[in-house]
N, C-alpha and C positions, 0 to 999 in steps of 0.2 A: 656436467662441467659447463660453466657459463663465462662469457666475456663480460666484465663489469667495467663500466665507465660512468663518469659524472660530467655534465655540461653545465657551465655557468656563464652568464653574461658579465663581461668586464666593465667596470666603471672607470678604470684607469686608462691612460693614454697607451698607444701602441709602443711608444718609446719606453715608458716606465715598465710595461709588461715584459718587453724583450730584455730590458736590463735585469729584471728579476729572474728571467729564465736562462740567462747566459752562463749561470753556474753549472748547467746540465750539458750533456753531450748534444750538440746540434746535428741534425740530419738534413738541414737545408730548408728551402722554401719551394713549395709546389703550387702552381695554379691549377685549380680543379673546377670543372663545371659538372654539376649534377642536375639531371633532368628527371623529374618524377612524373609518372604517368598514372592515370586512373582509367578504370573500365566502367563506362556508363551502364553496363549490364550486370556487373558484379558488385554488390554493396561492400564486400570486404576490401575492395580496391578503390574505395571512395572515402573522402574525409567524412567524419560524422558531423553532427550539428555544431560541435565545439571545435571543428577543424582539426580533430585528432586523426592521425593515420595509424591504424593498428597493423595494417599490412601495406607494403608499398613495393612498387616496381620502379627501379632506378637505372638510368643509363649514365655512366660516368665517363668523362673525358679527362685524362690525367697524363701529362707529358707525352702527348701523341699516341697514347694507347687508350683503348675503350673497354669498358666493363659493364656487364649487365648483372643486376642484383635483385633478388627478391628478399625482402626483409619482413620479419614477423616480430612485433613488439609484444612484450608480456607485462602485465600490470598486477599489482597486489590488490587486496580487497578494498583499499581506499582509492583505487584508480590511479595509483602512483606508478610510474614506469619503473620496472626493476631491471630488465635486460632485454636483449634482442637476439634472435637467431638470424644470421645473414648468410645467404647462399649466393655466391658471386662467381662469375666466370668471365674470361676475356672474350671479346668479340673482335673480328677483323676489320670491319668497315663501318664507320659511324653512320653515314648516309643510308647504307643498306639496312642496318638494324633499325634506324628511325623509320624507314619505309615499311619494314616488316611489322613493327609495332603498330603503326597507324593503320595498315591494312588488316590487322587483326582486331581493330576496333579500339585500341588504346588511344587516349587523348592526353596531351600534355597538361599537367596540373600546375607545376611550378618549376622554375629554374633557380638554382643556388650557385652563384659564381663567387668563389672565394680563393684567398691565398692562405695556405697552411704552412706555418712555421713549426717544424717538428723537433722535439727534444726528447731525451730519455734519461732515465735513471735505471739502476738494476731492477727496480720494481715496477716502474710506470713508463708509459708513453704519454708525453705532454704535448698538446697541440694548441698553439695560439692561432685562432682563425680570424681573419679580416674578411667579413662577409659583405659583399656589395649590397647596399640598401638595407642592411640589418644590423651592422655594428661589429664589435669585437667580442669574441668568445674564447673560453678556455675549456678544453676537454682533457680529462685525465683518465687514462684507461690502465687497469691492472694488466701487466704483460702476461701473466700466467692465468690459465683458466682456473675458475674457482668452483668448488663443490657447491651444490644447491644450498646446503645448510650453512654456508659461509658468506652468502651474498650480502646480508645486512652488515655483518662485521667488516667486510671488505669495503663496502660503500662508506662506512664510518671512517675507516683508515684513509680513504681517498679524500673525504671532506677535511680531515685533519691536515693532510698534506697540502691541500689548497690553502687552508687557513695559514699555515706556516710560511707560505710564499710572501705574505705581507701585502697582497694585492687587494684592492677594493672590488668586491664582486657582489652581484645580486644573488638572491637565493637560488639554490639548485633548480635547474629547469626540468620540468616534467613534460617536456615536449622537445622534439627535434627542430632543426632549422626549417624544414619544409612546413611544419605546423606554424612556426612563428611567422614565416613569410605569408602563409595563407591568412592568418589572423590579422596581419598588418594590411593586407589587401582588402579586407572586409569593409 
């Protein structure tokens, strides 16, 4: 069973996007800071030559709480992202976990500072993201886990849902925001 989502960059304004999403159940706005780390000694925790992260370690600060996550991305034969496995746990103290990671040899790779406006339907979680220095994004995730043989069909259903919103979007992103930020810094 997989968690399936699609991320697109928005061409429309924040106002137009929020207007299109107000038909759905709103769950409010949250400010989130994600700090991604790399390990200079382990290649699987470093970006490749195209700035793609296949595995990553992330520290998240959200509403005064802190979370540590290890994420593994999976790609198809055409190197298109299909899904991720994410292992996340809460941690008690931000500065302490930062010091632990640094003392273990991890180095800060990139920071993603954003505001997430979350909405839902019975089928999807819809998140409009205003990412500092990167722009506006729309992420749509299927609320129920999907069997392996239903991933492609579910992704197509999500694409159709996005199209029906009537928003102007770029093509589906085959990279996450950390990779986009790294490419922008190049």
